[in-house]
N, C-alpha and C positions, 0 to 999 in steps of 0.2 A: 571119363564121365564117372562120377561117383554119387550115388543117391539122387540122381537127376541133375546134378550140378557139374559144370566143367571143372575138372580137378587135375592137379599135377602133384606127383610125389617127388621127393628129393632124397638122395642117399644120405645126406648129412646136413647139419645146420650151415656149414660153410658153403655147400653147394647152393642152398637156397639163398644165402646172403649174397653170393656172387651173382645169382640170377635176378634177384628182385630189384625192380625199379619203382620209385615212388609213385609214378603215374599208373601203375598196374592196379586195377581194382580187385577186390576180393576179400577173403579172410584167411586166417592162418589157423590150422589145427595142429597144435604142438604137443608132443609128449614132454613131460617135465624132465624125464631122464632119457637122454640120447647120448650116443658115443661122442667123445671129444668135447662138444659144447651142449649143455642142457638147454631145454626150451626157455627157461626163465632168463638165462644168460643171453641167448639169441634175441629174445624179444627186448630185453633191456638195451642191447646194442642197437637194435633197429630204432627204438625210441630216441636214444641219444643222437642218432644220425638224422632224426627228423622224418623217419619212414614210419608213419603211423598206419597201422593196419589192425583191424579188430582180430583178437586172438581168442581161441578156445583152448585151454590147457586140458590135457588128459593125463591120467597117471594110474598106475596100479599100486603106487606107494604113497597114498595120501596121508598127510598129517596136517594139523592146524597151521603150523608155521609156514609150510609150503603153500597151502591154500591162501593164506593171508598175503604172502609175498606175491603170488600170482595176481590176486585181485588188486594189489597196490600198483602193479604195472599197468593196469587198465584192462585186464582180461574181461571178456564178455561173460565167460563161464569157466568153471573149474569142475571137470567131470572125473569121477573115479571109475576105473574099469572094474567090472564090466558095466557098461551103461546101455541104456535102451536106444535102439536105432532111431525111434521117433523123437526122443529127447535130443539126440545129436542133430537130427534133421532140423528141428525147431530152432536150436541154438545157432546152427549155420545160417538159417534164414534171417534170424535176428542180427547176426554179425554182418551179413551182406547188406541188410537194410541200413545198419549203422554206418557202414563204409560208404554207401550211397549218400546218406545224409551228410557225413563229414565232407565228402567231395563236393557236394552241392554248396555247402556253406563256404568252403574254401574258394570255389569258383565265384561265388557272390562277393566275397571279400576282395578277391583279385580284380574283379570288375570295378568295385568301388575304388580300389587303390589306383587303378589306371585313370579313373576320372579325377581323383585328387592330384595325380601327377601332372595333369594339364595346367594346374595353377602355377603362376609365376610368383616371385617373392612379394610383389605388390599385392597380388590377390590374396596370398596367405596372410599378410599383415592385416588387410581389410577383414578377412574372414575371422581372424582372432578377435578383432573388435566387435564384429557381429555376434560371435559366440559369447563375448563378455556382456552382451545385452546393451551395448551403447547405442544411443540414438544417432541418426544421420548427422545432426548438428554437432554432437560431441565427437563423432568420428572425423568430420570435416575439420574441426579445430585441431584434433590430435595429428591428423595426416597433412595439415596445411593445404587443404584443397577445398573446393566449394561443395555444398550439399548436393548439388546436381552431379558433381563428379563422383561423390560417394554412391549416389543412386545408380550411376552408370557402371561403376565397379561392381556393385551388388548384382546388377543385371548380368554383367559379363560372367561373374562367378557362378550364378545360377545356370546360365547357359552352358558353361563348361562342365558343370557337375550334373547337368540334365535334370534339374529339379524345377518345379513350377511355383513353389511357395517357400516362405521362410521356415515353416514347420518341416517341410521335406529337407531343406538345407540343413537345419539343425539335426534332424534325425540321421541323415547320411553322415555328416561330419562327426557327430558324437559316436555313432556306431563304429566308424572307421578308427577313431582315436582309441576307443575301448578295445577293439579287436587287435589293433596294432600293439597296444600296451601288453595285452595278454600274450601275444606272439613273442614279444620281446622278453617277457618274464620266462616263458618256456625255453626260449633259446639260451637265456642266461643260466637257467637251471641245468641245461644239458652240458654246459661248459664246466660246471663245478663237480 
């Protein structure tokens, strides 16, 4: 326990890296200069591996370029030693709140993803036409089915996705598409 929070210290960046699992909530307070691997390097490695965790960098050797590098990695804060206990406490609380928010959003996306995964290829084709704003008559013509069959498909899609209206259907699928595209871009940037 440290400053009222459950806390765990690690002898080295490597020890933390070996211990940490993505599903563990919290925040990370990292010194910029550590033996073997510095805080910036450790956090960069975690980010590349998809292990997002809010971080507060601390240092006794602050300079503008180091502070900028820390903030570019997504640091919540960059504190120069000596710092005020209350300031650190407030930053830790902010980082824990951010971690909670990130995890909540990730859980929401995963729930949407599971619902989208219920759709078969036929549902997906129909959904693409709905998203394109096509009328039932136009969709029926394009899919070589009756308008009634289009209505039945739309109802089945809405049931599978657990939505009650066209507006909810659009919001859910567009949100899913945007978040999936962002996740794909993040993954691609990690590979380069």
